[in-house]
C-alpha positions in Angstrom: 0.0 0.0 0.0 2.8 2.4 0.9 4.6 1.5 -2.3 1.4 2.3 -4.3 1.0 5.7 -2.6 4.7 6.5 -3.4 4.1 5.7 -7.0 1.1 8.0 -7.0 3.2 10.8 -5.5 6.0 10.2 -8.0 3.5 10.4 -10.9 2.3 13.8 -9.6 5.9 15.3 -9.8 5.9 17.7 -12.6 8.7 18.8 -14.7 7.1 22.2 -15.4 9.2 25.4 -14.9 9.8 28.1 -12.4 6.4 29.7 -13.3 4.1 26.7 -13.3 4.0 23.0 -12.4 2.6 21.0 -15.3 3.3 17.9 -17.4 3.1 19.5 -20.8 4.7 22.2 -22.9 3.1 24.6 -25.4 4.0 24.8 -29.1 4.4 28.4 -29.9 3.0 29.0 -33.4 5.0 32.2 -33.8 8.4 30.4 -33.8 7.4 26.8 -33.9 9.2 26.0 -30.6 8.1 24.2 -27.5 8.1 26.1 -24.2 6.7 25.1 -20.8 4.8 28.3 -20.5 4.5 31.7 -22.3 6.8 33.4 -19.7 9.6 30.9 -20.6 9.0 31.8 -24.2 9.1 35.5 -23.7 12.3 35.3 -21.7 14.1 33.5 -24.5 12.6 35.1 -27.6 12.6 38.6 -28.9 8.8 38.5 -29.3 5.8 37.7 -27.1 3.6 34.6 -27.2 -0.2 35.1 -27.2 -1.3 31.8 -25.5 -4.7 32.0 -27.1 -3.0 31.2 -30.4 -1.6 27.9 -29.0 -3.2 24.9 -30.7 -0.9 22.1 -29.8 0.8 20.8 -26.6 3.4 18.1 -26.0 3.2 15.6 -23.2 6.4 15.7 -21.1 6.0 12.0 -20.2 5.6 10.3 -23.6 6.5 13.3 -25.8 3.2 12.9 -27.8 2.1 16.1 -29.6 -1.6 16.7 -29.8 -4.3 19.4 -29.7 -4.8 21.4 -26.5 -6.7 19.3 -23.9 -6.5 18.3 -20.3 -5.0 14.8 -20.8 -2.5 13.2 -23.1 -4.2 11.3 -25.9 -1.4 8.7 -25.9 -0.7 7.8 -22.2 -3.8 9.5 -20.7 -1.6 11.5 -18.3 -3.4 14.5 -16.7 -1.3 17.5 -17.5 -2.4 19.5 -14.4 -5.2 19.7 -11.8 -6.4 23.0 -13.1 -7.0 23.4 -16.9 -8.7 26.2 -18.8 -9.4 25.5 -22.4 -9.9 29.2 -23.2 -6.7 30.5 -21.6 -4.6 27.5 -22.5 -3.7 27.4 -18.8 -2.4 24.4 -16.9 -1.5 24.6 -13.2 -0.9 21.8 -10.8 -1.0 24.1 -7.7 -4.4 24.9 -6.3 -4.7 28.7 -6.0 -8.5 28.9 -6.2 -8.3 29.5 -9.9 -11.4 30.5 -11.8 -12.0 31.9 -15.3 -13.8 35.2 -15.4 -15.7 35.6 -18.7 -16.0 39.3 -18.4 -12.3 39.8 -17.6 -11.4 37.3 -20.3 -8.7 35.7 -18.2 -8.2 33.2 -15.3 -7.9 34.6 -11.8 -7.0 33.3 -8.4 -8.5 33.6 -4.9 -11.7 31.6 -5.3 -14.7 32.6 -7.3 -16.9 32.9 -4.2 -14.7 35.6 -2.8 -15.0 38.0 -5.7 -17.5 39.7 -8.0 -17.0 41.4 -11.4 -17.6 45.1 -11.6 -18.7 45.8 -15.2 -17.8 49.5 -15.0 -14.4 49.1 -13.4 -13.7 46.1 -15.7 -12.2 43.8 -13.1 -13.0 41.4 -10.2 -13.1 42.9 -6.7 -13.6 41.4 -3.2 -17.2 40.8 -2.3 -16.7 43.3 0.6 -16.4 46.1 -1.9 -19.7 45.4 -3.6 -21.7 48.7 -3.7 -19.0 50.2 -1.5 -16.2 51.2 -3.9 -15.7 54.2 -6.2 -16.3 53.1 -9.8 -14.0 54.4 -12.4 -14.6 53.4 -16.1 -12.2 50.6 -17.1 -9.8 51.5 -14.3 -7.8 48.3 -14.8 -7.2 49.0 -18.5 -4.0 50.9 -17.9 -0.6 50.8 -16.3 0.4 51.0 -12.6 1.5 54.6 -11.9 4.6 53.4 -10.1 6.1 50.7 -12.3 4.2 51.5 -15.5 3.4 47.8 -16.0 0.0 46.6 -17.1 -2.6 46.3 -14.3 -5.3 44.1 -15.8 -2.9 41.3 -16.8 -0.3 41.7 -14.0 0.8 38.7 -11.9 0.6 40.8 -8.7 -2.6 41.7 -6.9 -3.7 45.4 -7.0 -4.6 47.8 -4.2 -7.7 50.0 -4.6 -7.2 53.1 -2.5 -10.2 55.4 -1.5 -9.8 57.5 -4.7 -10.4 54.3 -6.8 -7.2 54.3 -8.8 -5.3 51.0 -8.9 -1.7 50.4 -7.9 0.1 47.1 -7.7 0.2 45.8 -4.0 4.0 45.4 -4.2 4.4 48.9 -5.7 2.1 50.3 -3.0 4.3 48.7 -0.2 7.5 50.1 -1.7 5.9 53.5 -2.4 4.9 54.1 1.2 8.3 52.9 2.5 9.8 55.9 0.6 7.5 58.3 2.4 4.8 58.5 -0.3 1.2 58.6 1.0 -0.8 60.2 -1.8 -2.1 58.6 -5.0 0.4 59.1 -7.8 -2.5 60.1 -10.2 -4.8 62.4 -8.2 -2.7 63.1 -5.0 -5.5 62.1 -2.6 -4.3 60.5 0.6 -4.2 56.7 0.3 -3.5 56.2 4.0 -5.2 57.3 7.2 -3.0 60.3 8.1 -4.8 61.3 11.3 -1.7 60.8 13.5 0.5 62.6 11.1 -1.7 65.6 10.9 -1.7 65.8 14.8 2.1 65.7 14.7 2.1 68.6 12.2 -0.4 70.5 14.4 2.2 70.3 17.2 5.0 71.4 14.9 3.0 74.4 13.7 2.3 75.5 17.3 6.0 75.1 18.2 7.4 76.9 15.1 7.0 80.7 15.1 6.9 82.3 11.7 9.1 85.3 10.8 7.5 88.7 11.2 7.1 89.3 7.4 5.0 86.1 7.2 3.1 86.4 10.5 -0.1 87.6 9.0 0.3 86.3 5.4 -2.8 84.5 4.1 -2.8 82.3 1.0 -5.5 80.5 -1.0 -5.2 76.7 -0.9 -6.9 73.6 -2.4 -7.3 70.5 -0.3 -6.4 67.3 -2.2 -8.5 65.2 0.1 -11.8 67.0 0.4 -11.3 69.0 -2.8 -12.4 72.3 -1.1 -10.7 75.7 -1.2 -10.1 78.1 1.7 -7.8 80.9 2.8 -5.4 80.2 5.6 -2.4 81.7 7.3 0.8 80.7 5.6 3.2 78.5 7.6 6.4 76.9 6.4 5.5 73.5 8.1 2.3 73.1 6.1 -1.0 74.6 5.1 -3.9 73.0 7.0 -7.3 72.7 5.3 -10.0 74.5 7.3 -12.7 72.0 6.2 -11.2 68.6 6.9 -8.0 69.3 8.8 -5.7 67.7 6.2 -2.3 69.0 5.4 -2.4 67.4 2.0 -3.0 70.8 0.3 -1.5 73.0 -2.4 -1.5 76.7 -3.2 -3.9 78.0 -5.9 -3.5 81.0 -8.2 -5.7 83.3 -6.1 -4.2 86.5 -4.9 -2.6 86.4 -1.5 -3.1 89.0 1.1 -1.5 90.4 4.3 -3.8 91.1 7.3 -3.5 94.3 9.2 -4.3 92.8 12.5 -2.4 89.9 14.1 -4.2 86.6 13.8 -3.4 83.4 15.6 -3.5 80.3 13.5 -6.4 78.0 14.1 -5.6 74.8 15.9 -8.8 72.9 15.4 -8.7 72.8 11.5 -11.4 75.4 11.0 -14.8 74.0 10.4 -15.3 71.6 13.3 -18.4 69.9 11.8 -16.6 69.1 8.5 -13.5 67.9 10.3 -15.5 65.7 12.6 -17.5 64.2 9.7 -14.2 63.6 7.8 -12.8 61.8 10.8 -15.8 59.6 11.1 -15.6 58.7 7.4 -12.0 57.8 7.7 -12.7 55.5 10.7 -15.5 53.9 8.8 -13.3 53.3 5.7 -10.6 51.9 7.9 -13.0 49.4 9.5 -14.3 48.4 6.1 -10.9 48.0 4.7 -9.7 45.7 7.5 -12.6 43.4 6.6 -11.7 43.7 2.9 -8.1 42.7 3.5 -9.1 39.7 5.5 -11.6 38.6 2.8 -8.9 38.9 0.1 -6.0 37.6 2.0 -5.6 34.7 -0.3 -5.2 36.9 -3.3 -1.6 37.9 -3.1 -0.2 34.8 -4.9 3.2 34.9 -6.5 1.6 33.5 -9.7 -0.7 36.5 -9.8 -3.3 37.8 -8.4 -0.1 49.9 -5.1 13.1 70.5 -2.7 12.5 73.4 -0.8 14.7 74.1 2.2 11.9 75.7 4.2 13.4 79.2 4.3 10.7 80.6 2.0 7.1 79.9 1.0 6.6 77.2 -1.7 3.6 76.2 -3.8 2.8 73.0 -1.9 2.7 74.8 1.4 5.5 72.8 3.1 8.9 71.2 2.9 9.9 67.8 1.4 12.0 67.1 4.4 9.1 67.6 6.8 6.7 65.4 4.8 9.3 62.7 4.5 9.9 62.7 8.2 6.3 62.4 9.3 5.6 59.7 6.8 8.1 57.5 8.5 5.3 57.0 11.0 2.9 55.6 8.4 2.8 52.0 7.4 0.7 49.9 5.1 -1.5 48.9 8.1 -2.8 52.5 8.0 -4.0 52.0 4.5 -7.7 52.2 3.6 -7.0 50.1 0.5 -8.6 47.0 -0.9 -7.2 44.3 -3.1 -8.5 43.0 -6.5 -8.6 39.4 -7.5 -5.3 38.1 -8.8 -4.8 36.6 -12.2 -3.6 33.0 -12.6 -2.0 33.3 -16.0 -2.5 36.8 -17.5 -2.2 37.8 -21.1 -2.6 41.1 -22.9 -5.5 39.8 -25.0 -8.9 39.7 -23.4 -12.1 37.9 -24.6 
């Protein structure tokens, strides 16, 4: 009995390649050569293989060449536990693969854990249904960090509050360098409440020179998208609506006040600030559930200067922003993950 079980395990050993475990190779019609997978082909040729064009496979056990199918027609060997006729995908490792007709590709993570958003054009975690910001065909583009394709990437994607996508690995690297805003729209991708409190303290402890003591500027908040006039401060310009320091100067005329004004410490409109705080907490709670629901997605086979001596257009200094962002980690993110892809390709059905 033990010997028989050993034989079974031996039979399940796959030659495959570093990308996939399988018992067959694909015949690339573009160069008439056999490769275990399209990635092996692309790494060794000066052109790319569209796997949908593959019509024949070769059994790695008996070397029989036949049409694309799940078993060898000669020795009846099963090429892999998962097989997709449409994508020409064979994979021995169980990753919860499923084919999404709307996406036109196979994805991983379990069909029951995801739904397809027709407007966004990709599969999202069920926790995001009716709760995410839809952007028309948001996945049909490149990651703003690495500029690689999002829809067919082999890495899961984060969905920050603004709705723009970024590869999860790029997102992790991005925040480690001090970045906290979306590379496309500059809205905060993380909960920055603690950082804003730190900047409040810095503003209170840093007295401005006399020539800037009563200098007011017009700013636009990148988080709540509202404009207001605030006292200029070299540390940062705080939105009087939501309390965010993620702001920028606008083209409105600045002015100098005749009377001395003490900078507001409560962020201006208390009701707006309180409402914004509640929304951030709610988003944070929802995102924690979303990360738990999509925790199986991140599969490796697929699944985001001024010196401070004078005013600048962004209302602060690069050094200050870099320093405070050291306190921010990916755990503060309000992001979600998309469904990963099992074997992506640029062509979609």
